[in-house]
C-alpha positions as a printed Julia matrix, in Angstrom:
543×3 Matrix{Float64}:
  10.94   40.57  -14.34
  13.17   37.52  -14.13
  15.08   36.66  -17.26
  14.32   33.65  -19.4
  16.66   30.74  -18.74
  18.03   28.47  -21.44
  19.39   25.03  -20.54
  21.36   23.42  -23.35
  24.45   21.34  -24.0
  22.98   18.09  -22.66
  20.12   15.66  -23.12
  16.63   16.83  -22.09
  14.56   13.71  -21.35
  11.16   15.36  -21.78
   8.99   12.22  -21.4
   6.76   13.97  -23.95
   6.21   11.49  -26.83
   5.89   14.34  -29.34
   9.36   15.65  -28.43
  11.43   12.78  -27.04
  14.96   13.71  -25.99
  15.51   17.39  -26.77
  18.61   19.53  -27.17
  17.44   22.5   -25.14
  14.71   23.8   -22.82
  13.73   27.33  -21.81
  11.94   28.49  -18.65
   9.92   31.65  -18.12
   7.87   32.68  -15.09
   7.98   29.19  -13.59
   6.87   27.36  -16.72
   8.39   25.64  -19.72
   8.22   28.14  -22.56
  10.07   26.13  -25.22
  11.66   22.73  -25.67
  13.22   21.13  -28.72
  16.26   21.82  -30.88
  18.69   24.59  -29.98
  17.38   26.74  -32.83
  13.72   26.22  -31.9
  14.25   27.1   -28.27
  16.46   30.15  -28.88
  13.83   31.51  -31.27
  11.27   31.56  -28.43
  13.46   33.47  -25.96
  13.48   37.12  -25.0
  16.68   38.89  -25.99
  18.15   39.09  -22.47
  18.23   35.49  -21.32
  20.43   33.48  -18.99
  22.32   30.54  -20.48
  23.04   27.43  -18.41
  25.51   25.02  -19.98
  24.6    21.45  -19.07
  28.08   20.27  -20.05
  26.83   16.9   -21.21
  24.56   16.28  -18.26
  20.93   15.16  -18.51
  17.7    16.86  -17.45
  14.54   14.96  -16.47
  11.12   16.02  -15.16
  10.8    16.3   -11.39
  10.25   12.86   -9.89
   7.15   11.88   -7.92
   6.96    9.3    -5.16
   3.4     8.06   -5.65
   3.22    6.32   -2.26
   5.18    7.62    0.7
   4.22    7.92    4.35
   5.57   11.43    4.77
   5.11   12.13    8.48
   5.99    8.59    9.44
   9.17    8.68    7.37
  10.1    12.08    8.75
   9.67   11.04   12.38
  11.4     7.7    11.86
  14.51    9.56   10.78
  15.1    10.06   14.53
  14.36    6.44   15.48
  16.03    3.03   15.16
  16.47    1.92   11.56
  16.9    -1.84   11.12
  16.65   -1.83    7.31
  18.96   -4.46    5.82
  20.37   -5.44    9.23
  21.43   -8.97    8.38
  21.75  -10.61   11.81
  19.56  -10.79   14.89
  22.55  -10.15   17.14
  23.42   -6.97   15.25
  19.81   -5.79   15.51
  19.83   -6.32   19.28
  23.08   -4.37   19.62
  21.69   -1.43   17.59
  18.6    -1.4    19.81
  20.74   -1.59   22.97
  22.91    1.37   21.96
  19.89    3.48   21.01
  18.01    2.65   24.23
  20.98    3.56   26.41
  20.89    7.11   25.0
  17.26    7.6    25.99
  15.73    8.78   29.29
  14.7     5.95   31.59
  10.98    6.46   30.88
  11.23    7.0    27.09
   9.81    4.64   24.5
  12.24    2.7    22.33
  10.85    3.13   18.81
  12.03    1.88   15.47
  11.26    0.02   12.27
  12.67   -1.86    9.32
  13.54   -5.31   10.68
  13.12   -8.36    8.48
  13.39  -11.68   10.28
  13.76  -13.51    6.97
  17.3   -12.06    6.86
  17.99  -13.46   10.32
  17.34  -17.11    9.38
  14.95  -17.54   12.29
  11.31  -17.36   13.37
   9.68  -14.27   14.87
  11.63  -12.4    17.58
  10.24  -12.4    21.12
   9.38   -9.95   23.88
  11.87  -11.5    26.3
  14.71  -11.04   23.81
  13.79   -7.38   23.43
  13.57   -7.0    27.22
  17.27   -7.86   27.45
  18.39   -4.73   25.54
  15.82   -2.04   26.4
  16.61   -1.44   30.08
  13.01   -1.65   31.25
  11.81    0.93   28.74
   8.73    0.02   26.65
   9.64   -0.82   23.05
   7.65   -0.88   19.81
   9.57   -1.75   16.63
   7.67   -2.37   13.41
   8.67   -4.91   10.78
   9.73   -3.43    7.42
   6.22   -3.88    5.98
   4.56   -2.18    9.01
   2.01   -5.01    9.21
   3.55   -6.53   12.33
   5.4    -5.17   15.34
   7.92   -6.54   17.83
   7.26   -5.31   21.36
   8.65   -6.1    24.79
   6.86   -7.02   27.98
   6.96   -3.44   29.25
   4.93   -2.37   26.19
   2.52   -5.3    26.55
   1.96   -4.32   30.18
   1.35   -0.67   29.28
  -1.36   -1.81   26.83
  -2.82   -4.37   29.29
  -2.26   -7.19   26.8
  -2.18  -10.53   28.57
  -2.99  -14.21   28.16
  -6.63  -13.33   28.6
  -6.75  -10.64   25.89
  -8.81  -11.44   22.8
  -7.52  -10.86   19.28
  -8.95   -7.6    17.88
 -10.92   -7.49   14.64
  -8.53   -7.42   11.69
  -5.5    -8.46   13.69
  -3.96  -10.91   16.11
  -1.66  -11.18   19.15
   1.25  -13.59   18.82
   1.31  -16.19   21.58
   3.68  -18.86   22.9
   2.77  -22.49   23.53
   1.2   -21.56   26.88
  -0.98  -18.87   25.3
   1.03  -15.96   26.73
   1.69  -12.95   24.43
   5.08  -13.56   22.84
   5.94  -10.04   21.67
   4.55  -10.17   18.12
   1.52   -8.1    17.14
  -0.07   -8.48   13.7
  -2.15   -5.91   11.78
  -4.74   -4.32   14.14
  -3.16   -6.22   17.01
  -0.66   -3.35   17.12
  -3.25   -0.67   17.91
  -3.46   -1.12   21.69
   0.28   -0.55   22.09
   0.34    2.28   19.54
  -2.3     4.08   21.61
   0.11    4.16   24.56
   2.97    5.84   22.68
   3.19    9.61   23.37
   2.28   11.78   20.4
   5.01   14.08   18.98
   4.24   17.78   19.29
   2.8    19.7    16.36
   5.99   21.74   16.05
   8.09   18.55   15.99
   5.96   17.12   13.18
   6.28   20.26   11.07
  10.03   20.54   11.62
  10.57   16.87   10.82
   8.53   17.12    7.6
  10.43   20.19    6.43
  13.78   18.49    7.03
  12.66   15.34    5.25
  11.4    17.29    2.23
  14.84   18.84    1.89
  16.35   15.35    1.83
  13.94   14.33   -0.93
  14.96   17.34   -3.03
  18.52   16.01   -3.01
  17.33   12.95   -4.95
  15.15   14.86   -7.43
  11.71   14.42   -5.87
   9.35   17.36   -6.47
   5.94   15.73   -5.85
   4.58   13.07   -3.51
   1.34   11.19   -2.87
   0.69   10.68    0.84
  -1.62    8.0     2.3
  -1.59    9.21    5.9
  -3.94   10.49    8.57
  -5.23   13.92    9.63
  -2.13   14.69   11.7
   0.04   14.64    8.58
  -2.47   16.68    6.6
  -2.69   19.26    9.41
   1.1    19.62    9.45
   1.48   20.06    5.68
  -1.51   22.42    5.61
   0.19   24.59    8.24
   3.41   24.61    6.21
   1.41   25.45    3.08
  -0.3    28.34    4.86
   3.08   29.75    5.88
   4.42   29.47    2.35
   6.92   26.9     3.61
   5.71   23.8     1.74
   8.37   23.1    -0.89
   6.79   19.93   -2.22
   3.69   19.26   -4.33
   1.46   16.94   -2.3
  -1.58   14.82   -3.12
  -2.93   13.82    0.29
  -5.34   10.94    0.76
  -8.15   10.52    3.3
  -8.37    7.79    5.91
 -11.29    5.37    5.5
 -12.89    6.12    8.87
 -13.38    9.75    7.79
 -15.57    8.92    4.78
 -18.83    9.93    6.44
 -17.35   13.29    7.44
 -16.07   13.87    3.91
 -19.46   13.05    2.37
 -21.24   15.32    4.85
 -18.89   18.17    3.91
 -19.27   17.56    0.18
 -15.53   16.94   -0.12
 -14.57   15.56   -3.53
 -11.34   14.2    -4.96
  -9.31   16.97   -6.57
 -10.02   19.8    -4.13
  -6.99   22.04   -3.8
  -4.32   23.53   -6.0
  -0.99   22.64   -7.56
   0.73   22.43   -4.15
  -1.72   20.67   -1.84
  -4.61   18.62   -3.11
  -7.09   16.07   -1.76
  -6.75   12.71   -3.46
  -8.5     9.45   -2.67
 -10.07    7.46    0.17
  -7.44    5.07    1.59
  -8.7     1.55    2.29
  -6.79   -1.54    3.44
  -8.11   -4.77    1.95
  -5.49   -7.19    3.3
  -2.14   -7.52    5.05
   1.32   -8.14    3.64
   3.5   -10.81    2.05
   6.23  -10.8     4.7
   3.8   -11.24    7.57
   1.87  -13.9     5.58
  -1.33  -11.87    6.0
  -1.93  -11.01    2.32
  -5.32  -12.36    1.19
  -4.8   -15.3    -1.16
  -6.9   -17.3    -3.62
  -4.89  -20.39   -2.65
  -2.97  -20.97    0.59
   0.55  -19.67    1.06
   3.29  -22.15    0.28
   5.6   -23.45    3.02
   3.6   -22.31    6.04
   3.76  -24.35    9.27
   0.98  -26.92    9.55
  -0.58  -24.99   12.42
  -0.43  -21.56   10.73
  -3.57  -19.65   11.83
  -4.22  -17.87    8.53
  -3.14  -20.01    5.55
  -5.11  -17.76    3.17
  -4.0   -14.53    4.83
  -6.26  -11.95    6.48
  -8.87   -9.9     4.62
  -9.27   -6.64    6.5
 -12.99   -6.32    5.64
 -15.68   -8.75    4.65
 -16.73   -8.57    1.01
 -20.01   -6.76    1.62
 -18.38   -4.07    3.75
 -15.63   -3.47    1.21
 -18.11   -3.23   -1.67
 -20.35   -0.85    0.28
 -17.46    1.45    1.26
 -16.06    1.67   -2.26
 -19.52    2.27   -3.71
 -20.28    5.03   -1.18
 -17.0     6.79   -1.94
 -17.3     6.6    -5.73
 -20.97    7.59   -5.65
 -19.91   10.78   -3.87
 -17.09   11.65   -6.3
 -14.37   10.4    -3.96
 -11.97    8.1    -5.76
 -10.49    5.19   -3.84
  -6.93    4.07   -3.18
  -6.97    0.48   -1.94
  -4.08   -1.47   -0.45
  -4.09   -4.97   -1.99
  -1.19   -7.43   -1.88
  -2.57  -10.95   -2.44
  -4.31  -12.18   -5.58
  -7.61  -12.63   -3.74
  -7.42   -9.08   -2.37
  -6.68   -7.61   -5.79
  -9.52   -9.54   -7.42
 -11.99   -8.5    -4.73
 -11.0    -4.84   -5.01
 -11.3    -4.91   -8.8
 -14.72   -6.53   -8.43
 -15.79   -3.83   -5.98
 -14.58   -0.96   -8.17
 -16.23   -2.5   -11.22
 -19.54   -2.84   -9.36
 -19.34    0.76   -8.1
 -18.61    2.13  -11.58
 -21.55    0.22  -13.03
 -23.83    1.49  -10.27
 -22.59    5.07  -10.69
 -21.94    5.54  -14.42
 -21.68    9.31  -14.05
 -18.38    8.81  -12.26
 -16.88    7.81  -15.6
 -17.39   11.33  -16.92
 -14.75   14.09  -16.62
 -14.97   16.05  -13.41
 -16.05   19.68  -13.32
 -13.34   22.3   -13.46
 -11.11   24.16  -15.86
  -7.46   24.21  -16.75
  -4.64   22.02  -15.53
  -6.53   20.5   -12.59
  -9.7    19.54  -14.47
  -8.98   15.85  -15.01
 -10.67   13.31  -12.78
  -8.51   11.57  -10.2
  -8.71    7.85  -11.03
  -9.25    4.93   -8.67
  -6.09    3.05   -7.84
  -4.81   -0.11   -6.23
  -1.73    0.23   -4.06
   0.97   -2.42   -4.4
  -0.94   -4.89   -6.63
   1.86   -7.3    -5.79
   0.38  -10.66   -6.77
  -2.24  -10.84   -9.51
  -4.06  -13.78  -10.98
  -3.19  -13.62  -14.7
  -6.87  -13.21  -15.59
  -7.06  -10.0   -13.54
  -4.14   -8.12  -15.11
  -6.16   -6.83  -18.07
  -8.87   -5.5   -15.77
  -6.7    -2.6   -14.55
  -6.68   -1.01  -17.99
 -10.3    -1.92  -18.7
 -11.54   -0.3   -15.48
  -9.15    2.66  -15.55
  -7.63    1.53  -12.24
  -4.08    2.8   -11.72
  -1.5     0.21  -10.66
   0.37    2.18   -7.99
   3.4     0.03   -7.31
   6.79    0.17   -5.63
   9.55   -1.48   -7.7
  11.87   -1.87   -4.75
   9.34   -4.24   -3.15
  10.0    -6.76   -5.92
  13.73   -7.0    -5.37
  13.63   -6.9    -1.57
  10.86   -9.54   -1.52
  12.49  -12.08   -3.85
  13.28  -14.66   -1.16
  10.01  -14.43    0.72
   7.97  -14.36   -2.52
   9.72  -17.47   -3.77
   9.06  -19.13   -0.43
   5.4   -18.19    0.04
   4.2   -17.86   -3.58
   6.47  -20.19   -5.52
   5.55  -20.36   -9.21
   2.72  -17.88   -8.64
   5.46  -15.21   -8.57
   5.41  -15.29  -12.38
   2.57  -12.77  -12.13
   3.95  -10.87   -9.14
   5.08   -7.24   -9.5
   3.96   -7.61  -13.12
   4.93   -4.18  -14.44
   5.46   -5.16  -18.06
   2.23   -7.19  -18.24
   0.2    -4.43  -16.63
   1.65   -1.8   -18.94
   0.99   -3.98  -22.0
  -2.63   -4.4   -20.92
  -3.15   -0.62  -20.94
  -2.81    0.08  -17.23
  -1.29    3.31  -15.93
   1.74    2.64  -13.74
   2.54    5.06  -10.92
   5.69    4.2    -8.98
   6.72    5.1    -5.44
   8.58    3.74   -2.45
   6.13    2.96    0.38
   8.73    4.51    2.68
   9.46    3.87    5.45
   8.67    0.26    4.48
  11.45    0.55    1.9
  14.06    3.15    1.01
  12.49    6.33   -0.31
  15.37    6.9    -2.76
  13.71    6.96   -6.23
  16.92    5.87   -7.93
  16.89    2.63   -5.96
  13.37    2.09   -7.28
  14.38    2.95  -10.85
  17.25    0.46  -10.6
  14.83   -2.23   -9.41
  12.34   -1.48  -12.19
  14.95   -1.69  -14.93
  16.99   -4.66  -13.63
  14.75   -6.6   -11.2
  17.98   -7.21   -9.32
  18.99   -6.64   -5.72
  21.64   -3.98   -5.06
  24.3    -6.73   -5.14
  23.32   -7.65   -8.72
  21.46  -10.86   -7.93
  19.82  -12.68   -9.61
  22.26  -12.28  -12.5
  19.58  -11.97  -15.19
  16.94  -10.39  -12.97
  14.01  -11.98  -11.12
  11.39  -12.89  -13.73
  13.21  -10.57  -16.13
  10.34  -10.56  -18.63
   8.67   -8.01  -16.32
  11.54   -5.48  -16.52
  10.98   -1.99  -17.89
  13.24    0.19  -19.97
  14.8     3.23  -18.31
  12.42    5.59  -20.13
   9.42    3.49  -19.09
  10.57    3.49  -15.47
  11.05    7.28  -15.53
   7.55    7.62  -17.04
   6.13    5.71  -14.07
   7.87    8.16  -11.7
   6.73   11.27  -13.59
   3.89   11.1   -16.13
   2.11    8.15  -14.5
   1.8     9.85  -11.09
   0.66   13.1   -12.78
  -2.17   11.2   -14.49
  -2.93    9.52  -11.19
  -3.32   12.87   -9.42
  -5.38   14.33  -12.28
  -2.58   16.78  -13.11
  -1.29   15.55  -16.45
  -1.88   18.98  -18.0
   0.17   20.59  -15.22
   3.27   18.44  -14.8
   4.85   15.05  -15.4
   6.59   15.79  -18.7
   8.76   18.7   -19.79
   6.24   20.14  -22.24
   5.48   23.7   -23.26
   3.04   25.29  -20.83
   3.67   22.9   -17.96
   5.29   23.93  -14.68
   9.07   24.03  -14.67
   9.66   21.15  -12.25
  12.89   19.57  -13.41
  16.03   17.86  -12.23
  19.57   18.29  -13.57
  21.59   15.11  -13.13
  25.35   14.9   -12.74
  25.55   12.31  -15.52
  24.55   11.73  -19.1
  21.74    9.34  -18.29
  22.06    7.47  -21.57
  25.58    6.44  -20.57
  24.64    5.03  -17.15
  24.71    1.22  -17.05
  21.48   -0.29  -15.68
  23.34   -1.75  -12.7
  24.58    1.76  -11.79
  21.21    3.53  -11.82
  20.9     3.55   -8.02
  24.07    5.66   -7.9
  22.84    8.45  -10.19
  23.51   11.81   -8.56
  21.4    14.98   -8.69
  23.13   18.28   -9.38
  20.1    20.59   -9.06
  16.38   20.31   -8.32
  14.04   23.03   -9.58
  10.35   23.5    -8.69
   8.31   26.03  -10.64
  11.51   27.58  -11.94
  13.06   28.02   -8.49
  16.08   26.06   -7.31
  15.2    24.15   -4.13
  18.44   22.18   -3.94
  21.84   22.4    -5.56
  24.81   20.16   -4.91
């Protein structure tokens, strides 16, 4: 039998309100057996224990990214990354160099560009043609709601002047009506369908490598809103005993009928792989000006085709889908960016709960996985002030990504103006009783949780601007931000009795940091380093 392990000599940030910051913690058989003062913890140990001196370093619960596109992020690690590329000319050169390394018939794939950094309008197909050597190219904007393609890709997808806009999307066009290389929302699908699918083995290998990278930053759990191909890959890894990450995996909306027919319910699974919610898109994004708004976007061109953004479903369809899911014990996870989208989703969830009052009761089951998985709104970026209180009232989790706030400052100020006072409203939501669950939305943004923690605490860009933070009244304390990366996601996955805090009886998922966290200045939080990551008592990474 493995010996007990005692960690002492540093600060244990338990995130347990009954304990606070402890002096010591002990692990036994993959669980926390004691936490508290040195004397209290030593009294609970077996005689032959292992002592680990923290030497002034801090320990925190394992972090959870509550919204990450796992397979997408893993595969993109091998593609063009245009995150934070500040000039159009530099972006073209990066694309050129990458394309020249590819076979003549390969697709040029990438993501991360942000034309607002380039001080120009949308890029064009002809500009992309100049650097791709005749290869088809598909490069998504950082928010994934629009894509930049070249003429070779448009030709592969048979998109021409005579093509109609698909439902829930549009094809960018020049003054003559010809496709100009921009595809918005579902307008991307025809080109996506032409891109060769990676092999199953490649998907599994990429996921494993990416999980190892996440361990290096202290991530031990993730929530994944992706399709069946991702679930199949992680299920295969799980079956082989090679899944070193706790995963809550969501279900794509078009599979609802299949799930209902099978009797699938939110919460099926175990502490490693679990079925979560039904993923629904209600609108587009801020950067692409397709978020659904109560009032028109500010500063759009006079001829902008969608001044109020683009709702992805009509109201009746959205209400019916959410009601059908909730009535069948499948919680929903709904993407909503604009204030109109958030209000409509809250209305739909409220109507479904009233029509199905039994869904408010605890779910069947015993032990650590007995709690019901709540409904949640993803992003919740712009809220009408009257809707903020409704999250807590309806038990709807605000699943948000702090790094969106700081990377979106310029475009939010441009398109939302003074409405941004209730954008990314973490403090207001928390004060109203809402559960916050933080993540990254990678690959839309960096998956590094410490970048997100920095954004949550400072509301500043990495360069320290704005000096006092963007709408600083919405900042969180460091402990509150950590809670939203640990306890909040555990509540959101119905696993608050299993993990989230370092409490007696919970799994020993914890992270040893290189620093004394209390001594780290807020502006330095993104640079916090991880010394060791432990899942269920086993070290999965050590620096």
